[in-house]
C-alpha positions as CSV (number, residue, x, y, z in Angstrom):
1,M,3.6,-14.9,-2.4
2,S,3.2,-14.0,-6.0
3,T,0.2,-11.7,-6.8
4,T,-0.4,-13.2,-10.7
5,T,-3.3,-15.1,-11.5
6,A,-3.0,-18.6,-11.4
7,N,-2.1,-20.1,-14.8
8,S,-6.0,-22.0,-15.4
9,H,-7.8,-23.3,-17.9
10,A,-11.0,-22.5,-16.8
11,A,-13.9,-25.3,-17.8
12,P,-16.7,-23.1,-19.6
13,A,-20.4,-23.0,-18.1
14,S,-22.9,-24.4,-20.0
15,E,-25.3,-21.8,-21.5
16,G,-28.7,-21.4,-21.7
17,H,-31.1,-22.2,-18.4
18,G,-30.1,-26.3,-17.6
19,C,-29.7,-26.6,-14.5
20,S,-26.6,-29.1,-12.7
21,A,-26.6,-30.7,-9.3
22,N,-22.8,-29.6,-7.5
23,P,-22.1,-33.0,-6.0
24,Q,-20.2,-31.8,-2.5
25,W,-24.1,-30.5,-1.3
26,G,-26.9,-31.4,-3.3
27,G,-28.0,-34.0,-1.5
28,R,-30.5,-31.5,0.0
29,F,-32.0,-30.1,-3.1
30,S,-34.6,-31.5,-5.2
31,E,-33.6,-29.9,-8.3
32,G,-29.9,-28.9,-9.9
33,V,-28.8,-24.8,-9.5
34,D,-29.8,-22.9,-12.5
35,A,-27.0,-22.9,-15.2
36,F,-27.5,-19.2,-14.7
37,V,-27.1,-19.5,-11.0
38,A,-24.2,-21.5,-11.4
39,R,-22.5,-19.0,-12.8
40,F,-23.4,-16.1,-11.1
41,T,-22.5,-17.5,-7.8
42,A,-19.5,-19.1,-8.6
43,S,-16.1,-17.6,-7.4
44,I,-13.9,-19.8,-8.9
45,D,-13.0,-17.5,-11.5
46,F,-11.2,-14.6,-9.0
47,D,-10.8,-17.0,-5.6
48,Q,-8.5,-19.3,-7.4
49,R,-6.0,-17.2,-6.7
50,L,-6.1,-19.1,-3.2
51,Y,-5.0,-22.4,-4.1
52,R,-1.8,-22.5,-2.8
53,Q,-3.0,-21.1,0.3
54,D,-6.5,-23.3,0.4
55,I,-3.6,-26.7,-0.3
56,Q,-1.7,-25.3,2.8
57,G,-4.7,-24.6,5.4
58,S,-5.7,-28.2,4.0
59,I,-2.7,-30.0,4.9
60,A,-2.3,-28.2,8.6
61,H,-6.0,-29.7,8.8
62,A,-5.4,-33.1,7.9
63,Q,-2.2,-33.0,10.5
64,M,-3.8,-31.5,12.9
65,L,-7.0,-34.4,12.4
66,H,-4.2,-37.0,12.6
67,Q,-2.5,-35.7,15.9
68,T,-5.8,-35.6,17.4
69,G,-6.9,-39.2,16.2
70,I,-9.0,-38.8,13.5
71,L,-7.2,-39.6,10.5
72,S,-4.6,-42.7,10.7
73,D,-0.6,-42.2,9.6
74,D,-2.3,-43.8,5.6
75,E,-4.8,-41.3,5.6
76,L,-2.9,-38.5,6.0
77,T,-0.1,-39.5,4.1
78,A,-2.4,-40.4,1.1
79,I,-3.7,-37.2,1.4
80,V,-1.1,-34.9,1.9
81,A,0.6,-36.4,-0.9
82,A,-2.6,-36.0,-3.2
83,L,-2.5,-32.1,-2.1
84,D,1.3,-31.9,-3.1
85,D,0.6,-33.6,-6.6
86,I,-2.7,-31.1,-7.0
87,L,-0.6,-28.0,-6.0
88,Q,1.9,-29.2,-8.6
89,D,-0.4,-29.7,-11.7
90,F,-2.0,-25.8,-10.4
91,E,1.5,-24.3,-10.8
92,Q,1.7,-26.8,-14.2
93,G,-1.5,-25.5,-15.5
94,R,-2.2,-29.2,-16.1
95,I,-5.8,-28.3,-13.8
96,S,-9.2,-27.0,-15.0
97,W,-11.3,-25.3,-12.8
98,S,-14.9,-26.1,-12.9
99,V,-17.3,-23.6,-12.4
100,D,-20.4,-26.1,-11.3
101,L,-17.8,-26.8,-8.2
102,E,-18.5,-22.9,-7.3
103,D,-14.9,-22.5,-5.9
104,I,-11.4,-23.2,-5.2
105,H,-12.5,-25.1,-1.7
106,M,-14.6,-27.5,-3.8
107,N,-12.5,-27.7,-7.2
108,I,-9.5,-28.7,-4.6
109,E,-11.6,-31.6,-2.9
110,A,-13.1,-32.8,-6.2
111,Y,-9.9,-33.3,-7.5
112,L,-8.8,-34.9,-4.2
113,T,-11.5,-37.3,-4.0
114,D,-11.0,-38.6,-7.3
115,R,-7.2,-38.9,-7.2
116,I,-8.1,-41.0,-3.9
117,G,-11.5,-41.7,-3.0
118,A,-13.6,-42.1,0.2
119,T,-10.2,-41.1,2.2
120,G,-10.1,-37.3,0.4
121,K,-13.4,-36.9,2.0
122,K,-12.7,-37.1,5.1
123,L,-10.4,-34.4,4.9
124,H,-13.5,-31.8,5.2
125,T,-14.2,-33.6,8.8
126,G,-14.8,-30.3,11.2
127,R,-14.6,-27.4,9.1
128,S,-16.5,-25.7,6.9
129,R,-15.8,-23.5,3.5
130,N,-16.7,-20.5,5.6
131,D,-13.4,-20.9,8.0
132,Q,-11.7,-22.2,5.4
133,V,-12.0,-19.3,3.2
134,A,-11.7,-17.2,5.9
135,T,-8.3,-18.7,6.9
136,D,-7.3,-18.8,2.7
137,I,-7.8,-15.3,2.6
138,R,-5.6,-14.5,5.6
139,L,-2.9,-16.4,4.5
140,W,-3.2,-15.0,1.2
141,L,-3.2,-11.3,3.0
142,R,-0.4,-12.0,5.8
143,D,2.2,-12.8,2.2
144,G,0.5,-9.8,-0.1
145,I,1.3,-7.5,3.1
146,D,5.1,-8.5,3.5
147,L,5.7,-8.0,-0.5
148,I,3.9,-4.6,-0.2
149,L,6.5,-3.9,2.9
150,D,9.5,-5.1,1.0
151,E,9.0,-2.5,-2.2
152,L,7.9,0.0,0.6
153,H,11.5,-0.4,2.5
154,R,12.8,-0.7,-1.1
155,L,11.2,2.9,-2.0
156,Q,12.3,4.3,1.6
157,H,15.6,3.3,0.9
158,A,15.7,5.5,-2.2
159,L,14.5,8.3,-1.3
160,V,17.1,8.3,1.5
161,D,19.7,8.2,-0.5
162,L,18.2,10.7,-3.1
163,A,17.6,12.7,0.3
164,E,21.1,12.5,0.6
165,R,22.5,13.3,-2.5
166,E,20.4,16.8,-2.4
167,A,21.0,17.3,1.2
168,E,22.3,21.3,0.2
169,T,20.0,21.6,-3.0
170,I,18.1,24.4,-1.9
171,M,14.1,25.4,-3.6
172,P,11.4,26.6,-2.7
173,G,9.2,25.9,0.0
174,F,5.4,25.7,-0.6
175,T,2.2,26.6,1.0
176,H,-0.9,27.4,-1.5
177,L,1.7,26.9,-4.0
178,Q,2.8,30.1,-3.6
179,S,6.5,30.7,-2.6
180,A,6.8,30.5,1.4
181,Q,10.7,29.5,2.8
182,P,13.5,28.5,1.2
183,V,14.2,24.3,2.1
184,T,16.7,21.7,0.9
185,F,15.0,19.2,-2.2
186,G,16.9,16.3,0.5
187,H,14.3,18.0,3.4
188,H,11.2,17.6,1.1
189,L,12.4,14.0,-0.1
190,L,12.8,13.5,3.7
191,A,9.1,14.4,4.5
192,W,8.0,11.7,1.5
193,Y,10.1,9.3,3.6
194,E,8.4,10.0,7.0
195,M,4.7,9.8,5.2
196,L,6.4,6.5,4.5
197,V,7.3,5.0,8.0
198,R,4.0,5.9,9.0
199,D,2.4,3.8,6.3
200,G,4.6,0.7,7.0
201,E,3.8,1.0,10.9
202,R,0.1,1.0,9.6
203,L,0.7,-1.6,7.8
204,A,2.9,-3.7,10.5
205,D,0.3,-3.2,13.2
206,C,-2.5,-4.3,10.7
207,R,-0.3,-8.0,10.0
208,K,-1.3,-8.8,13.5
209,R,-4.7,-8.7,13.3
210,V,-4.7,-10.0,9.9
211,N,-2.3,-12.6,11.2
212,V,-4.9,-14.9,13.5
213,C,-6.7,-18.5,12.6
214,P,-10.0,-19.1,12.0
215,L,-10.0,-22.1,11.0
216,G,-11.5,-24.9,13.5
217,A,-14.2,-22.3,13.9
218,A,-16.4,-24.7,11.2
219,A,-19.6,-22.9,9.8
220,L,-20.2,-20.7,12.6
221,A,-20.4,-22.8,16.0
222,G,-17.5,-24.9,16.0
223,T,-17.2,-28.4,16.0
224,S,-18.1,-31.4,18.3
225,Y,-14.5,-33.2,16.9
226,P,-11.7,-33.1,19.5
227,I,-9.7,-30.7,17.3
228,D,-6.8,-28.7,18.3
229,R,-6.6,-24.9,17.0
230,T,-3.8,-24.0,18.4
231,Y,-2.3,-26.8,16.8
232,T,-3.4,-25.6,13.4
233,A,-3.0,-22.2,14.3
234,A,1.0,-23.2,15.0
235,L,0.9,-25.3,11.9
236,L,0.3,-21.9,9.5
237,G,2.3,-19.6,11.5
238,F,-0.3,-17.8,13.2
239,E,0.1,-16.0,16.2
240,R,-3.0,-17.5,17.9
241,P,-6.5,-19.1,16.7
242,A,-9.6,-16.8,16.3
243,R,-11.0,-16.2,19.9
244,N,-14.9,-16.4,19.1
245,S,-15.9,-18.8,16.4
246,L,-18.6,-16.4,15.0
247,D,-16.6,-13.6,14.6
248,A,-13.5,-16.0,13.1
249,V,-16.2,-16.7,10.1
250,S,-18.1,-13.4,9.4
251,D,-16.0,-10.4,10.1
252,R,-13.9,-8.9,6.9
253,D,-12.4,-5.9,9.3
254,F,-9.1,-7.3,8.8
255,A,-9.3,-6.8,4.9
256,I,-11.3,-3.0,5.5
257,E,-8.0,-1.9,8.0
258,F,-5.9,-3.1,5.2
259,C,-7.3,-1.6,2.3
260,A,-7.5,2.0,4.3
261,A,-3.8,1.7,5.3
262,S,-3.4,0.4,1.1
263,A,-5.6,3.9,0.4
264,L,-3.6,6.1,2.9
265,I,-0.1,4.9,1.0
266,M,-1.7,5.6,-2.3
267,T,-2.7,8.9,-0.9
268,H,0.8,9.9,-0.4
269,L,2.1,8.4,-3.1
270,S,-0.3,10.4,-5.6
271,R,0.8,13.8,-3.3
272,M,4.0,12.9,-4.6
273,S,2.9,12.0,-8.1
274,E,1.5,15.1,-7.9
275,E,4.5,17.2,-7.4
276,L,6.8,14.6,-9.8
277,V,4.5,16.0,-12.3
278,L,4.6,19.6,-11.5
279,W,8.6,19.6,-11.3
280,S,8.9,18.0,-14.5
281,C,7.0,20.5,-16.4
282,A,9.0,23.2,-18.4
283,Q,7.4,25.9,-15.9
284,F,8.7,24.2,-13.1
285,D,11.4,22.4,-14.7
286,F,12.8,21.3,-11.0
287,I,13.3,18.1,-11.9
288,A,14.4,15.3,-15.0
289,L,12.8,11.8,-14.7
290,P,14.4,9.0,-17.1
291,D,13.2,8.4,-20.2
292,R,12.2,4.6,-19.7
293,F,9.3,6.2,-16.8
294,C,7.9,8.4,-19.6
295,T,6.3,8.4,-23.3
296,G,6.4,10.5,-25.8
297,S,3.0,12.3,-27.6
298,S,1.4,10.7,-31.3
299,I,1.4,14.3,-32.6
300,M,4.0,16.3,-30.8
301,P,7.2,15.6,-31.3
302,Q,8.6,17.7,-28.3
303,K,6.3,15.9,-25.2
304,K,7.9,13.7,-22.4
305,N,5.1,12.8,-20.3
306,P,5.3,11.6,-16.9
307,D,2.7,8.6,-17.1
308,V,4.0,6.5,-14.4
309,P,3.7,9.4,-11.7
310,E,0.0,10.4,-13.5
311,L,-1.5,6.8,-13.4
312,V,-0.4,6.1,-10.1
313,R,-2.1,9.2,-8.8
314,G,-5.1,8.3,-11.0
315,K,-4.5,4.8,-9.7
316,A,-5.2,6.1,-5.9
317,G,-9.1,6.9,-6.6
318,R,-9.3,3.0,-7.7
319,V,-7.6,1.8,-4.3
320,N,-9.6,4.2,-1.9
321,G,-12.7,3.0,-4.3
322,H,-11.9,-0.2,-2.7
323,L,-12.1,0.7,0.9
324,V,-15.2,2.3,0.2
325,S,-16.5,-1.4,-1.5
326,L,-15.6,-3.5,1.7
327,L,-17.4,-1.0,4.0
328,M,-20.4,-1.1,2.1
329,L,-20.3,-5.0,1.9
330,M,-20.0,-5.2,5.5
331,K,-22.3,-2.6,7.1
332,S,-25.5,-4.2,7.1
333,Q,-24.8,-8.4,7.5
334,P,-25.9,-9.6,10.6
335,L,-23.7,-12.3,12.1
336,A,-22.4,-15.0,10.9
337,Y,-21.3,-15.6,7.5
338,N,-23.2,-14.6,4.2
339,K,-22.9,-15.1,0.4
340,D,-22.2,-11.2,0.0
341,N,-18.7,-11.8,1.4
342,Q,-17.7,-13.5,-1.6
343,E,-17.2,-10.1,-2.8
344,D,-14.7,-9.4,-0.9
345,K,-11.9,-10.8,-2.4
346,E,-11.8,-8.8,-5.9
347,P,-11.4,-5.6,-3.9
348,L,-8.7,-7.4,-1.7
349,F,-7.1,-8.6,-4.6
350,D,-7.3,-5.3,-6.7
351,T,-5.7,-3.7,-3.8
352,V,-3.2,-5.7,-3.6
353,D,-1.8,-6.0,-7.0
354,T,-2.0,-2.1,-7.6
355,L,-0.3,-1.5,-4.4
356,V,2.6,-3.6,-5.5
357,D,2.6,-2.0,-8.6
358,C,3.0,1.7,-7.8
359,L,5.5,1.0,-4.5
360,R,7.6,-0.8,-7.3
361,A,7.5,1.8,-10.3
362,F,8.8,4.5,-7.7
363,A,11.0,2.1,-5.6
364,D,12.7,1.8,-9.5
365,M,11.9,5.6,-10.9
366,V,13.3,7.6,-7.6
367,P,17.2,6.6,-7.7
368,H,17.0,8.2,-11.3
369,I,15.5,11.3,-10.7
370,E,17.7,14.3,-11.4
371,A,17.2,17.1,-10.1
372,R,18.0,20.9,-11.6
373,R,19.1,22.5,-9.2
374,E,20.1,25.8,-10.8
375,N,16.4,26.2,-12.0
376,M,15.7,25.2,-8.1
377,L,17.7,28.0,-6.6
378,A,16.2,30.4,-9.6
379,A,12.7,30.1,-8.3
380,A,13.4,29.9,-4.8
381,R,15.5,33.0,-5.4
382,R,12.1,35.0,-6.1
383,G,8.9,35.2,-4.4
384,F,10.4,37.1,-1.1
385,S,11.3,33.6,0.1
386,T,13.3,34.5,2.9
387,A,10.8,37.5,4.4
388,T,10.0,35.6,7.4
389,D,13.9,35.5,8.1
390,L,13.9,39.2,8.0
391,A,11.0,39.5,10.4
392,D,12.7,37.7,12.9
393,Y,15.7,39.2,12.5
394,L,13.9,42.2,13.2
395,V,12.2,40.3,16.6
396,G,15.7,39.8,17.6
397,R,16.7,43.7,17.7
398,G,13.8,44.2,19.7
399,M,11.0,44.7,17.7
400,T,7.6,42.7,18.6
401,F,6.6,39.9,15.8
402,R,3.3,41.6,15.0
403,D,5.1,45.1,13.8
404,A,8.1,43.2,12.5
405,H,5.6,41.6,10.2
406,E,4.1,44.8,9.1
407,V,7.4,46.4,8.2
408,V,8.1,43.5,6.5
409,G,5.3,43.6,4.8
410,K,5.5,47.1,3.7
411,A,9.8,46.2,2.3
412,V,7.8,43.2,0.1
413,A,5.4,45.8,-1.4
414,F,8.2,48.2,-2.5
415,G,10.4,45.4,-3.6
416,L,7.1,44.0,-6.0
417,Q,7.1,47.7,-7.0
418,E,10.7,48.0,-7.6
419,S,11.0,44.0,-9.1
420,R,13.8,43.3,-6.7
421,D,13.9,40.6,-3.9
422,L,15.0,41.7,-0.3
423,S,18.3,40.3,-0.5
424,G,18.3,43.1,-4.1
425,M,18.2,45.6,-1.6
426,T,20.5,48.5,-0.5
427,L,21.0,48.7,3.3
428,A,19.6,52.1,3.3
429,E,16.6,51.4,1.3
430,L,15.7,48.4,4.2
431,Q,16.8,50.3,6.8
432,G,14.4,52.9,5.6
433,F,11.8,50.4,6.9
434,A,13.7,50.0,10.4
435,S,16.3,51.6,11.9
436,V,17.5,48.8,13.5
437,V,18.7,46.9,10.5
438,E,22.5,46.6,10.4
439,Q,24.9,45.3,7.9
440,D,24.4,41.4,9.1
441,V,21.1,41.1,7.3
442,F,22.4,40.1,4.1
443,D,23.5,36.6,6.4
444,V,19.7,35.8,6.6
445,L,18.4,37.3,3.6
446,T,20.7,35.0,1.4
447,L,18.9,31.8,0.5
448,E,21.9,30.0,2.3
449,G,21.5,31.3,5.3
450,S,18.3,31.2,5.7
451,V,18.4,27.3,5.5
452,R,21.5,27.4,7.4
453,S,19.7,28.8,10.3
454,R,17.1,26.1,10.9
455,N,19.8,24.0,12.6
456,H,17.5,21.7,15.2
457,L,15.7,18.2,14.5
458,G,13.3,18.3,12.6
459,G,15.0,21.7,10.6
460,T,16.0,21.6,6.8
461,A,19.5,22.8,7.4
462,P,21.6,20.8,5.6
463,E,23.6,19.4,8.8
464,Q,20.3,18.3,9.7
465,I,19.3,16.2,6.8
466,R,22.6,14.3,6.9
467,Q,21.8,13.5,10.2
468,A,17.9,12.6,9.3
469,V,19.3,10.1,6.9
470,A,22.0,8.6,9.1
471,N,19.2,8.1,11.3
472,A,16.5,6.9,8.7
473,R,18.9,4.4,7.5
474,Q,19.8,2.7,11.3
475,A,15.9,2.8,11.2
476,L,15.9,0.7,7.9
477,Q,18.5,-1.3,8.9
478,S,16.5,-2.9,11.7
479,L,13.1,-3.5,10.1
């Protein structure tokens, strides 16, 4: 489903501290709710986003009530037709929301009863707002996960295509943001791809636990009516009904799990963003981002600011905060449902919105990243990035690795003094550090030779990158 807020015209709450009565549950009370309390406790301003799912769940519940003999044929027909009409009115923005009715469930029920009278009141037989909202959220989040996975896979495709294009582009690999060993740009991009593979697996696994139906748990203990929860779950596309009515209405661990998976995705996107920001600055100049994903400066005409990666990097903190918010929300709640759980929706809604937008921005931007190959190659030539290759060469000539490490360290110190890379030294100079060095040492001291030598599963050799791209495409086709 779309994650945009429904077009609605919320009815203004009354001012001051008057009282209002809720006709859906006011029989127990001797006075109406204080107007401020009504506004304070209402959730319609944000849970209106659940209107499609609420109607979807209500239709399935009505069908189940009919199947078990609780609703007649005519009653089912009237309820379903009215709910379909109400859905169209919501879609067209013809319905106003009432704060006095608290939430999306009571608003829809009030409209239903308004249209078909007493028959509308029968719809709530065998259910509670507790299992109703738990069902709505699971339906909504299931749709949200599917949308996120679509954008995630689109970004994965973009990374794989760019990695294939840059399979032979040499760049410095870093540890501690210091030149370490040469790699290919394609290899680096596939590291991002692998992060997203795990992210997708976590989301798909999370979806299994989201796809459980609470409907029929009622307030907390189930219901005495002869309902068929398996039938309702099947109508709504759930894998199964929730097994325990207390747990079904009171826990939001599925939402917390989703936010945890989302926080990991955003952390990965933030790390990618950091590298894009660094690589696009003048000091690196490894890549050029498309102009349409950047902005300028109001005072410095030369500026091209990588706003999209920067904003994605910033939004990671927002999503991480939502995870902590939900954890804190649940940590001290006794069973079963508590009003605290009204606070689960805004963090959850915003997490889905933020994640979809960030993935969409990256999926649109990545295919148009331009690699500054000469700059990457020049940077890889600095920093003695083939030092490990020289040490491995010496080990192949019979030297222990620790001795080879010391010898190469001395050669690097000499290179720093002379402002020359290892590949720029003469054979005689290298032999001065280790007599076993021969002319073939220059085969491993070149950047091309270094990356080609890593020709094994997971290595940076161009041949391995192309095979990894083929494997990735095959995996993506099976999703």
